[in-house]
C-alpha positions in Angstrom: 3.1 -6.3 17.2 1.7 -3.9 14.6 -2.1 -4.3 14.5 -3.4 -1.7 12.0 -2.4 1.4 10.0 -4.6 4.5 9.5 -4.0 6.7 6.5 -5.5 10.1 6.4 -7.4 11.1 3.2 -9.1 14.3 2.2 -10.9 12.7 -0.7 -12.0 9.2 0.5 -13.3 8.1 -2.9 -10.1 9.1 -4.7 -7.9 7.3 -2.1 -10.3 4.3 -2.2 -9.8 3.8 -5.9 -6.0 3.8 -5.4 -5.9 1.5 -2.5 -8.4 -0.9 -4.0 -6.3 -1.1 -7.2 -3.1 -1.9 -5.2 -4.4 -4.0 -2.3 -7.3 -5.9 -4.0 -4.9 -8.1 -6.0 -3.0 -8.9 -2.8 -6.1 -10.4 -1.3 -7.2 -7.5 0.8 -11.0 -7.2 1.2 -12.6 -3.7 1.2 -15.3 -2.7 3.7 -16.9 0.7 3.4 -17.7 2.5 6.6 -19.5 5.8 7.3 -16.2 7.6 7.9 -13.9 5.8 5.4 -12.7 2.4 4.1 -11.0 -0.6 5.7 -8.8 -3.2 4.0 -8.2 -6.5 5.7 -7.0 -9.9 4.7 -9.5 -12.7 5.3 -9.2 -14.2 8.7 -6.6 -11.7 9.9 -8.6 -9.6 12.2 -8.1 -10.4 15.9 -5.0 -12.5 15.2 -1.8 -11.5 17.0 0.3 -12.8 14.2 -1.8 -11.6 11.3 -1.1 -8.8 9.0 -2.4 -5.4 9.9 -5.6 -3.8 8.7 -5.4 -0.6 6.7 -7.9 2.1 7.3 -8.4 5.1 5.0 -10.3 7.9 6.6 -10.5 11.6 7.3 -8.5 12.7 10.4 -10.4 12.5 13.6 -9.5 16.0 14.6 -11.4 17.4 11.6 -8.3 19.1 10.1 -6.9 18.3 6.7 -4.9 15.1 6.2 -1.2 15.7 5.4 1.6 13.5 4.3 3.9 11.8 6.8 7.3 12.9 5.6 9.7 10.0 6.0 7.0 7.4 6.5 6.3 4.6 4.1 4.2 1.4 4.0 5.8 -1.6 2.4 3.9 -4.6 0.9 5.7 -7.9 0.1 4.4 -9.5 -3.1 5.3 -12.9 -4.6 6.8 -11.9 -7.9 8.5 -9.1 -9.9 5.6 -9.3 -12.4 3.2 -8.5 -9.6 5.3 -5.6 -8.4 5.2 -4.2 -12.0 1.4 -4.9 -12.3 0.5 -3.3 -9.0 2.8 -0.3 -9.6 1.0 0.3 -13.0 -2.4 -0.2 -11.4 -1.6 2.3 -8.7 -0.6 4.9 -11.2 -3.6 4.2 -13.3 -5.8 4.6 -10.2 -4.6 8.1 -9.4 -1.3 7.5 -7.6 2.1 8.7 -8.8 5.3 7.0 -9.6 8.0 7.6 -7.0 10.5 5.0 -8.3 10.0 2.6 -11.2 10.0 -1.1 -10.4 13.5 -2.5 -10.5 16.3 -4.0 -8.4 17.8 -1.9 -5.6 21.3 -3.4 -5.1 21.9 -1.1 -2.1 19.4 -3.2 -0.1 20.2 -6.7 -1.4 20.9 -8.5 -4.6 17.3 -9.8 -4.7 15.4 -6.7 -3.6 13.0 -5.8 -6.5 10.8 -2.8 -5.6 8.5 -0.2 -7.1 7.6 3.0 -5.2 4.3 4.9 -5.4 2.6 7.9 -3.8 -1.1 7.7 -3.0 -3.4 10.6 -4.1 -2.5 12.5 -0.9 1.2 11.8 -1.3 1.8 9.0 1.2 4.6 6.6 0.1 4.2 2.9 -0.6 6.7 0.3 -1.5 5.7 -2.9 -3.4 8.6 -5.4 -3.2 9.7 -8.9 -4.0 12.7 -10.8 -2.7 12.2 -14.1 -4.4 15.7 -15.6 -4.8 14.8 -17.5 -8.0 14.3 -14.2 -9.7 17.6 -12.5 -8.7 19.5 -10.5 -11.2 
């Protein structure tokens, strides 16, 4: 079972602004550490069935963080409105649009998603599959 994700960052404060804008409204709590920032859902640490924690930090090897080509993190959100709001918040907080919020019929009739890149270029998906909101 997936336990945590670590995202490399060269500018911790810039990445922190982005991830706080996107993950805060989803209920993730931020904890600052000497070497970066951690985001967790209340009560999720140590649970085998809980959502993973996300750590944003400089690489341990001391070299520059780089983008994982072909990798992507996806966050399920409860509504299309929240997909739109979080996508906008991410762009406003220093991320870039990598696919405007909308339906992607190639995945399913109900798959509503917006894609972002964080300040370093890592890809995120914010998606909703609520059937009461289908096109």
